[in-house]
C-alpha positions as CSV (number, residue, x, y, z in Angstrom):
1,X,-105.5,140.0,-70.4
2,X,-106.0,136.4,-71.3
3,X,-104.9,135.1,-74.7
4,X,-107.5,132.4,-74.7
5,X,-110.3,134.1,-76.7
6,X,-107.9,135.1,-79.4
7,X,-106.3,131.7,-79.7
8,X,-109.7,130.0,-79.7
9,X,-110.6,132.2,-82.7
10,X,-107.3,131.2,-84.3
11,X,-108.1,127.5,-83.9
12,X,-111.6,128.1,-85.3
13,X,-110.1,129.7,-88.5
14,X,-109.4,127.6,-91.6
15,X,-105.6,128.4,-91.4
16,X,-103.0,125.7,-90.7
17,X,-99.5,126.6,-89.7
18,X,-96.0,125.3,-89.2
19,X,-94.0,127.3,-86.6
20,X,-90.2,127.6,-86.6
21,X,-88.7,129.3,-83.6
22,X,-85.1,130.1,-82.7
23,X,-83.5,132.3,-80.1
24,X,-86.8,133.0,-78.3
25,X,-90.5,132.9,-78.5
26,X,-91.1,129.2,-77.9
27,X,-93.8,130.0,-75.3
28,X,-96.0,130.7,-78.3
29,X,-96.0,126.9,-79.1
30,X,-97.0,126.0,-75.5
31,X,-99.7,128.7,-75.5
32,X,-101.3,127.3,-78.7
33,X,-101.2,123.7,-77.3
34,X,-102.9,124.8,-74.1
35,X,-106.1,125.8,-75.9
36,X,-108.3,122.9,-77.1
37,X,-108.5,122.6,-80.9
38,X,-104.8,123.2,-81.4
39,X,-104.6,120.3,-83.9
40,X,-106.8,122.2,-86.3
41,X,-104.1,125.0,-86.5
42,X,-100.7,123.6,-85.6
43,X,-99.3,121.2,-88.2
44,X,-95.8,121.1,-86.7
45,X,-93.5,123.2,-84.5
46,X,-89.7,123.3,-84.9
47,X,-87.1,124.9,-82.6
48,X,-83.9,124.8,-84.7
49,X,-81.9,126.3,-81.8
50,X,-78.4,125.0,-82.5
51,X,-76.5,126.6,-85.4
52,X,-76.4,123.3,-87.3
53,X,-80.1,122.8,-86.8
54,X,-80.8,126.3,-88.2
55,X,-78.5,125.7,-91.1
56,X,-80.3,122.5,-91.9
57,X,-83.7,124.2,-91.7
58,X,-82.7,127.0,-94.1
59,X,-80.5,124.8,-96.4
60,X,-77.4,126.9,-95.7
61,X,-75.9,129.0,-93.0
62,X,-77.6,132.5,-92.7
63,X,-75.6,135.6,-92.7
64,X,-76.8,136.4,-89.2
65,X,-78.8,134.1,-86.9
66,X,-81.0,136.8,-85.5
67,X,-82.2,139.0,-88.3
68,X,-85.2,140.0,-90.4
69,X,-83.8,138.2,-93.4
70,X,-83.4,135.0,-91.3
71,X,-86.9,135.2,-90.0
72,X,-88.3,135.7,-93.5
73,X,-86.3,132.7,-94.8
74,X,-87.4,130.6,-91.9
75,X,-91.1,131.5,-92.5
76,X,-90.8,130.5,-96.2
77,X,-89.2,127.2,-95.1
78,X,-92.1,126.7,-92.7
79,X,-94.6,127.3,-95.4
80,X,-92.9,124.7,-97.6
81,X,-93.1,122.3,-94.7
82,X,-96.8,123.1,-94.3
83,X,-97.4,122.4,-98.0
84,X,-95.7,119.0,-97.5
85,X,-97.8,118.1,-94.5
86,X,-101.1,119.4,-95.9
87,X,-100.7,119.6,-99.7
88,X,-104.4,120.1,-100.6
89,X,-105.1,122.9,-98.1
90,X,-105.2,126.4,-99.6
91,X,-104.9,128.2,-96.2
92,X,-101.4,127.5,-95.1
93,X,-99.0,129.6,-93.1
94,X,-95.3,129.5,-92.3
95,X,-94.6,131.4,-89.0
96,X,-91.1,132.1,-87.6
97,X,-89.3,133.9,-84.9
98,X,-85.6,134.8,-85.0
99,X,-84.5,136.5,-81.7
100,X,-81.5,137.6,-79.8
101,X,-82.5,137.9,-76.1
102,X,-80.8,138.2,-72.7
103,X,-78.6,135.3,-71.9
104,X,-76.1,134.2,-69.2
105,X,-73.5,136.4,-70.9
106,X,-73.7,140.2,-71.5
107,X,-74.4,141.1,-75.1
108,X,-72.9,144.1,-76.7
109,X,-75.5,144.1,-79.5
110,X,-79.2,144.9,-79.3
111,X,-81.8,142.5,-77.9
112,X,-84.2,142.1,-80.8
113,X,-87.1,140.0,-82.1
114,X,-88.1,139.4,-85.7
115,X,-91.3,137.5,-86.5
116,X,-92.4,136.6,-90.0
117,X,-95.6,135.1,-91.5
118,X,-95.7,133.7,-95.0
119,X,-98.8,132.6,-97.0
120,X,-99.2,131.7,-100.6
121,X,-99.7,135.4,-101.5
122,X,-98.6,137.4,-98.5
123,X,-95.5,138.2,-96.4
124,X,-95.6,140.0,-93.1
125,X,-92.6,141.0,-91.0
126,X,-92.7,142.3,-87.4
127,X,-89.5,143.6,-85.7
128,X,-88.9,144.9,-82.2
129,X,-85.8,146.2,-80.5
130,X,-86.1,145.7,-76.7
131,X,-85.0,148.1,-74.1
132,X,-81.9,146.6,-72.6
133,X,-82.2,145.9,-68.9
134,X,-85.9,146.5,-68.7
135,X,-86.7,142.8,-68.3
136,X,-85.0,139.6,-67.4
137,X,-84.8,136.7,-69.8
138,X,-88.2,135.4,-68.8
139,X,-89.7,138.8,-69.4
140,X,-88.1,139.0,-72.9
141,X,-89.3,135.5,-73.8
142,X,-92.8,136.6,-72.9
143,X,-92.6,139.5,-75.3
144,X,-91.2,137.3,-78.1
145,X,-94.0,134.7,-77.5
146,X,-96.7,137.5,-77.5
147,X,-95.3,138.9,-80.8
148,X,-95.4,135.5,-82.5
149,X,-99.0,135.0,-81.4
150,X,-99.9,138.6,-82.4
151,X,-98.5,137.9,-85.9
152,X,-100.3,134.5,-86.1
153,X,-103.7,136.0,-85.0
154,X,-103.4,138.7,-87.7
155,X,-102.5,136.2,-90.4
156,X,-105.5,134.1,-89.4
157,X,-107.8,137.1,-89.8
158,X,-108.8,137.0,-86.1
159,X,-110.8,140.0,-85.0
160,X,-109.2,139.7,-81.6
161,X,-105.6,140.7,-81.2
162,X,-102.7,139.7,-78.9
163,X,-101.3,142.7,-77.0
164,X,-97.5,142.8,-77.0
165,X,-96.2,144.1,-73.6
166,X,-94.0,147.1,-74.4
167,X,-92.1,149.6,-72.3
168,X,-91.7,153.3,-73.0
169,X,-89.6,153.8,-76.2
170,X,-90.3,150.4,-77.7
171,X,-92.3,150.1,-80.9
172,X,-93.1,147.1,-83.1
173,X,-92.2,147.9,-86.7
174,X,-94.2,146.0,-89.4
175,X,-94.0,145.6,-93.1
176,X,-96.4,143.6,-95.3
177,X,-96.7,142.8,-99.0
178,X,-99.4,141.0,-101.0
179,X,-98.3,140.1,-104.5
180,X,-100.0,139.8,-107.9
181,X,-101.5,136.3,-108.4
182,X,-99.1,135.9,-111.4
183,X,-96.1,136.1,-109.0
184,X,-97.8,133.8,-106.5
185,X,-98.2,131.2,-109.2
186,X,-94.5,131.3,-109.9
187,X,-93.7,131.1,-106.2
188,X,-95.8,128.0,-105.8
189,X,-94.5,126.4,-109.0
190,X,-97.8,126.5,-110.8
191,X,-96.1,128.5,-113.6
192,X,-92.4,128.5,-114.5
193,X,-92.0,132.3,-114.6
194,X,-93.3,135.7,-115.5
195,X,-91.7,138.8,-117.1
196,X,-91.5,142.0,-115.1
197,X,-91.3,144.9,-117.5
198,X,-90.7,148.6,-117.1
199,X,-92.9,150.1,-114.4
200,X,-93.3,146.7,-112.8
201,X,-95.9,145.5,-115.2
202,X,-96.1,141.7,-115.5
203,X,-96.4,140.0,-118.9
204,X,-96.1,136.5,-120.4
205,X,-93.5,137.6,-122.9
206,X,-91.1,140.6,-123.3
207,X,-91.4,142.7,-126.5
208,X,-88.5,140.9,-128.1
209,X,-87.2,137.4,-127.2
210,X,-83.9,137.3,-125.3
211,X,-80.6,136.3,-127.0
212,X,-79.1,136.0,-123.5
213,X,-80.1,135.8,-119.8
214,X,-78.1,137.1,-116.9
215,X,-79.3,135.2,-113.8
216,X,-78.8,136.1,-110.2
217,X,-80.2,137.1,-106.8
218,X,-79.3,140.8,-107.4
219,X,-79.0,141.7,-103.8
220,X,-78.3,144.4,-104.8
221,X,-78.3,145.1,-108.6
222,X,-75.1,147.1,-109.2
223,X,-73.1,148.7,-112.0
224,X,-71.2,145.6,-112.6
225,X,-74.4,143.7,-113.6
226,X,-75.3,146.5,-115.9
227,X,-71.9,146.6,-117.6
228,X,-71.9,142.9,-118.0
229,X,-75.3,142.9,-119.6
230,X,-74.2,145.7,-122.1
231,X,-71.0,143.8,-123.0
232,X,-73.0,140.6,-123.5
233,X,-75.4,142.3,-125.8
234,X,-72.5,143.5,-127.9
235,X,-71.0,140.1,-128.0
236,X,-74.3,138.2,-128.8
237,X,-75.7,140.8,-131.1
238,X,-79.1,140.8,-129.4
239,X,-81.0,141.7,-126.3
240,X,-79.8,140.3,-122.9
241,X,-82.3,140.4,-120.1
242,X,-82.0,139.7,-116.4
243,X,-83.4,136.6,-114.6
244,X,-84.3,136.8,-110.9
245,X,-84.6,133.3,-109.4
246,X,-87.1,132.9,-106.6
247,X,-85.3,129.9,-105.2
248,X,-82.0,128.0,-105.4
249,X,-81.6,124.3,-104.9
250,X,-82.1,123.2,-101.3
251,X,-83.1,126.7,-100.1
252,X,-86.5,128.1,-99.3
253,X,-88.0,130.5,-101.8
254,X,-87.6,134.3,-101.6
255,X,-90.3,136.0,-99.6
256,X,-92.4,138.7,-101.2
257,X,-90.9,141.6,-99.3
258,X,-87.4,141.0,-100.6
259,X,-88.8,139.9,-104.0
260,X,-90.6,143.2,-104.6
261,X,-87.6,145.2,-103.4
262,X,-85.3,143.5,-105.8
263,X,-87.8,143.5,-108.7
264,X,-88.2,147.3,-108.2
265,X,-84.4,147.7,-109.1
266,X,-85.1,146.8,-112.8
267,X,-86.4,150.1,-114.2
268,X,-85.1,149.9,-117.8
269,X,-84.6,146.2,-118.7
270,X,-87.0,143.3,-118.5
271,X,-86.4,140.7,-115.7
272,X,-87.7,137.2,-115.8
273,X,-89.0,136.1,-112.4
274,X,-88.6,132.4,-112.3
275,X,-88.6,129.4,-110.0
276,X,-86.2,127.3,-112.0
277,X,-83.3,126.5,-109.8
278,X,-80.9,124.9,-112.4
279,X,-79.6,125.9,-115.8
280,X,-80.9,122.6,-117.2
281,X,-84.4,123.7,-116.2
282,X,-83.9,127.2,-117.6
283,X,-82.6,125.8,-120.9
284,X,-85.7,123.7,-121.4
285,X,-87.8,126.8,-121.1
286,X,-85.5,129.1,-123.1
287,X,-84.4,127.0,-126.0
288,X,-81.3,128.3,-127.7
289,X,-80.5,131.0,-125.1
290,X,-77.0,132.0,-123.9
291,X,-76.6,132.2,-120.2
292,X,-74.3,135.1,-119.1
293,X,-72.3,134.0,-116.1
294,X,-69.2,134.8,-114.1
295,X,-66.3,132.5,-113.9
296,X,-67.2,131.6,-110.3
297,X,-70.5,130.3,-111.6
298,X,-68.9,128.4,-114.5
299,X,-66.6,126.6,-112.0
300,X,-69.7,125.5,-110.0
301,X,-71.4,124.3,-113.2
302,X,-68.6,121.8,-113.9
303,X,-68.0,120.8,-110.2
304,X,-68.9,117.1,-109.8
305,X,-69.9,117.4,-106.1
306,X,-73.0,119.4,-107.1
307,X,-74.4,116.5,-109.2
308,X,-75.8,113.1,-108.5
309,X,-73.4,110.7,-110.2
310,X,-70.4,113.1,-109.9
311,X,-68.5,113.5,-113.2
312,X,-71.1,111.5,-115.1
313,X,-73.8,113.9,-113.7
314,X,-71.8,116.9,-115.0
315,X,-71.6,115.4,-118.5
316,X,-75.3,114.5,-118.5
317,X,-76.2,118.1,-117.5
318,X,-74.0,119.6,-120.2
319,X,-75.3,117.2,-122.8
320,X,-78.9,118.3,-121.9
321,X,-77.9,121.9,-122.2
322,X,-76.3,121.4,-125.5
323,X,-79.3,119.5,-126.8
324,X,-81.5,122.5,-125.8
325,X,-79.2,124.8,-127.8
326,X,-77.9,126.6,-124.7
327,X,-74.4,127.7,-124.0
328,X,-72.6,129.9,-121.4
329,X,-70.9,133.3,-122.1
330,X,-68.3,133.4,-119.3
331,X,-66.9,136.7,-117.8
332,X,-63.7,136.8,-115.8
333,X,-63.6,137.8,-112.2
334,X,-61.1,138.9,-109.6
335,X,-60.6,136.1,-107.1
336,X,-58.1,136.9,-104.3
337,X,-55.0,138.3,-105.9
338,X,-55.7,136.8,-109.4
339,X,-58.1,137.5,-112.2
340,X,-59.7,134.2,-113.3
341,X,-61.1,133.5,-116.7
342,X,-62.6,130.7,-118.7
343,X,-59.1,129.2,-119.0
344,X,-59.3,128.4,-115.2
345,X,-62.5,126.3,-115.7
346,X,-61.8,122.6,-116.0
347,X,-64.3,122.0,-118.8
348,X,-65.0,118.2,-119.4
349,X,-63.5,116.9,-122.6
350,X,-65.9,117.3,-125.5
351,X,-67.8,120.2,-124.1
352,X,-65.7,123.2,-125.1
353,X,-68.4,124.4,-127.5
354,X,-70.8,124.9,-124.6
355,X,-68.6,127.7,-123.1
356,X,-67.6,130.9,-124.7
357,X,-65.3,133.5,-123.2
358,X,-66.2,137.2,-122.8
359,X,-62.7,138.8,-123.1
360,X,-61.4,140.9,-120.3
361,X,-60.8,143.7,-122.9
362,X,-64.6,143.8,-123.3
363,X,-65.7,143.5,-119.7
364,X,-64.1,143.7,-116.2
365,X,-65.8,144.9,-113.1
366,X,-64.2,144.0,-109.7
367,X,-67.3,144.5,-107.6
368,X,-69.8,142.0,-106.1
369,X,-73.2,142.1,-104.4
370,X,-71.7,140.5,-101.3
371,X,-69.1,143.3,-101.0
372,X,-71.7,146.0,-101.4
373,X,-74.0,144.4,-98.8
374,X,-71.0,144.3,-96.4
375,X,-70.3,148.0,-97.0
376,X,-73.9,148.9,-96.4
377,X,-74.0,146.9,-93.1
378,X,-70.7,148.5,-91.9
379,X,-71.6,151.8,-90.1
380,X,-68.1,153.0,-90.6
381,X,-68.1,152.6,-94.4
382,X,-68.2,155.5,-96.8
C-alpha cells in the first residue's frame, strides 16, 4: 500500500516536526521529502549516528544507544530544536528513532526499534522487537522507517495510518501520556514549577512551606532518599520536601512518560516539579531554604569547571546563594573504599557558612539510584 495519501495528510496538517534518527529508520526522512509539501512539516532532520554525535545531541552519553529511554530523550531534544526553529508555532513535534538492527557482524542482543514523539503536552512511545533472521538489513530498515512514519501520522492526527510490516510473533508495544496543563507549563518554562501533593493532585503551594528541599531525578526513589529526608527534618526542625527537576543543564527535559512514573512514587510527601536546573535559580524561588545534598553534589557545587569564570564563577554563585538566604545540608556518602563527608569538600575561603554537615551518626545509607537501576537491569540479580 502506498504511503503517499497518508503523508499528504501529514503535510496538510498544522504540525511541524524535527526528526532525529539513529541506528535505523532514516528512510522515513526520504519518504517525507518525496511527497510535495514536505517543507510545511519537516523543519529539520538529524542523523546522529556516531556515538559522539548522539552524545552531543543528548548533552551527555546515554546509558544505552538503542533503548526506549534514549528514544524519549532524543524526541525531547528534537522538540527543543523545533521550538528554536519555529518559536511561535504551537503545533510542534519532536520525533525520534533509536534502533539496533542487523549489521555486518552478528549481534547477540535483540534487534529492536524504539520510536518516540513529543509535543508540548503529550509523549508517545512505540517499541518493537524484530524476529531475528526474518529479514535482511534492508527489510529491517523498511520496518523502522514505517514505524517512524506511523508514529508521525498518529501525532499529526491523520485519519490515515501507515501500516508497519510485521511477521508472525511481532507486536508493536505502545505507551502514551497527556499531562495536566500545569505540568506542561513547567515543561515549557512558562512557570517555574508546581507542587505535586498526595494522590497526585497539583497545587501552587504545599500545606506548609518547606524548611528544606531534597532535589534529584529519583530514578528510582529509594529508602536512602526517605531516610535522608527524615534526618534532614530532624536537623532543620521543619518539613523537608522533595524536588523533581524536569531538566538538568545542557540536557533535554524529561518526557511525560518518565515524569509521571517518577511523580507517582511520592505518595506521602509533597514533591516540587520544577524546571530550574541550578541551585542559584532554585534559591531565587525558595528564599531562605536549605538544600539537602550528598557530598558528591557538594563537590560539584564548588568545582570551577562547571562555571563560566572558573573559581570566580564559583564564588559568584555562592554569593548569590548566600544573599538569597540559602545553604546546603551535606550528607556523607560511600565513594569507593572511603566514606566522604563535608570535610572532603574544598569550600572556597569565606563560604564555610553556606555549608552545614549532616553527621554520619544521624544519617548513612550506602545505596544509590544508579546501583538500583543496574540491579533491575541485570537478569541475574536478586
